C-alpha positions in Angstrom: 0.0 0.0 0.0 1.3 3.4 -0.9 1.5 5.6 2.2 3.1 8.9 1.3 4.3 11.4 3.9 2.7 14.7 4.4 5.5 16.4 2.5 5.3 13.9 -0.3 1.6 14.6 -0.8 2.3 18.3 -0.8 5.2 17.9 -3.2 2.9 15.9 -5.6 0.5 18.9 -5.7 3.3 21.4 -6.1 4.8 19.4 -9.0 1.5 18.8 -10.8 0.6 22.5 -10.6 4.1 23.6 -11.7 4.0 21.1 -14.7 0.5 22.2 -15.6 1.5 25.9 -15.6 4.6 25.2 -17.6 2.6 23.1 -20.2 4.6 20.0 -19.4 3.2 16.6 -19.8 1.1 15.3 -16.8 0.5 11.7 -15.6 -3.2 10.7 -15.3 -3.0 11.2 -11.6 -1.5 14.6 -12.0 -4.2 15.5 -14.5 -6.8 14.7 -11.8 -4.9 16.8 -9.3 -4.8 19.7 -11.6 -8.6 19.3 -12.1 -9.0 19.6 -8.4 -6.6 22.6 -8.2 -8.3 24.5 -11.0 -11.7 24.0 -9.2 -10.1 25.7 -6.1 -8.7 29.0 -7.2 -8.3 29.9 -3.5 -5.6 27.2 -3.1 -3.5 28.1 -6.2 -1.5 30.8 -4.4 -0.5 28.2 -1.8 0.8 26.0 -4.6 2.7 28.9 -6.2 5.0 29.2 -3.1 6.2 25.7 -2.1 9.1 27.1 -0.2 6.7 28.8 2.1 3.8 26.3 2.3 5.6 22.9 2.3 5.9 22.9 6.1 2.9 25.2 6.8 0.7 24.0 9.7 -3.0 24.3 9.6 -5.1 24.4 12.7 -8.8 23.5 12.2 -9.6 24.5 15.8 -8.9 28.1 14.9 -10.8 27.9 11.6 -8.0 27.1 9.2 -8.7 24.7 6.3 -5.8 22.5 5.2 -5.8 23.0 1.4 -3.7 19.9 0.9 -6.0 17.7 2.9 -9.0 19.2 1.1 -7.5 18.6 -2.3 -6.3 15.0 -1.3 -9.9 14.2 -0.3 -11.2 15.4 -3.7 -8.5 13.4 -5.4 -9.4 10.3 -3.5 -13.1 10.6 -4.4 -12.2 11.1 -8.1 -10.1 8.0 -8.1 -12.8 6.0 -6.3 -15.4 7.2 -8.8 -13.2 6.2 -11.7 -13.3 2.6 -10.7 -16.5 2.5 -8.6 -14.6 1.4 -5.6 -16.2 0.9 -3.1 -18.8 -0.6 -5.3 -21.8 1.7 -5.1 -19.9 5.0 -4.8 -20.7 5.8 -8.4 -24.4 5.3 -7.8 -24.2 7.5 -4.7 -22.4 10.1 -6.8 -25.1 10.1 -9.5 -27.8 10.5 -6.8 -26.0 13.4 -5.3 -25.5 15.0 -8.7 -29.2 14.8 -9.2 -29.9 16.2 -5.7 -27.5 19.1 -6.0 -27.2 19.7 -9.7 -23.5 20.5 -9.0 -20.5 18.3 -9.3 -18.5 20.1 -6.7 -21.3 19.9 -4.1 -21.7 16.2 -4.8 -18.0 15.6 -4.3 -18.1 17.5 -1.0 -20.9 15.2 0.3 -18.8 12.2 -0.6 -15.7 13.7 0.9 -17.5 14.2 4.2 -18.3 10.5 4.3 -14.6 9.7 3.5 -13.3 12.1 6.1 -15.6 10.7 8.8 -14.5 7.1 7.9 -10.9 8.1 8.2 -11.4 10.0 11.4 -13.2 7.1 13.0 -10.4 4.7 12.0 -7.8 6.9 13.4 -9.8 7.4 16.6 -10.3 3.7 17.0 -6.8 2.8 15.9 -8.2 0.4 13.3 -8.4 0.0 9.5 -11.2 2.1 7.8 -14.5 0.3 7.9 -15.4 -0.1 4.2 -19.0 -1.3 5.0 -19.6 1.7 7.2 -18.2 4.0 4.5 -20.5 2.6 1.9 -23.4 2.9 4.4 -22.5 6.6 4.9 -22.3 7.2 1.1 -25.7 5.6 0.6 -27.3 7.5 3.4 -26.0 10.9 2.3 -27.2 10.1 -1.2 -30.6 9.2 -0.1 -30.2 5.6 -1.3 -30.8 4.1 2.2 
């Protein structure tokens, strides 16, 4: 299993953005990352100064959003949707698209389910519960 460090994840986004802005070829995963970045203009300045933001700390308890975490959750959802893994996420996505009429809002609902699943696994010091994740996806999509 690929388990990149915080700095490796951030470097991936920095590199993908730099390559995109320099019209360099992108890998399929980098293309997805750029899709996420272009949907979040507010995060683009963060990616323009890696020397300042590579080690930046973000504190949600004081209202700070970690742009790298947010973009990583989007990227994870896009990857899951591309292969319908867990099986049923694509159906949940379609239901959310119908509900919201907006791709970004649909992804955000899915991201909340993923973030909750990851948080619970970390809290319980256990592997993420795939069945519970799918249940959350189906519930938020109104399929349950």
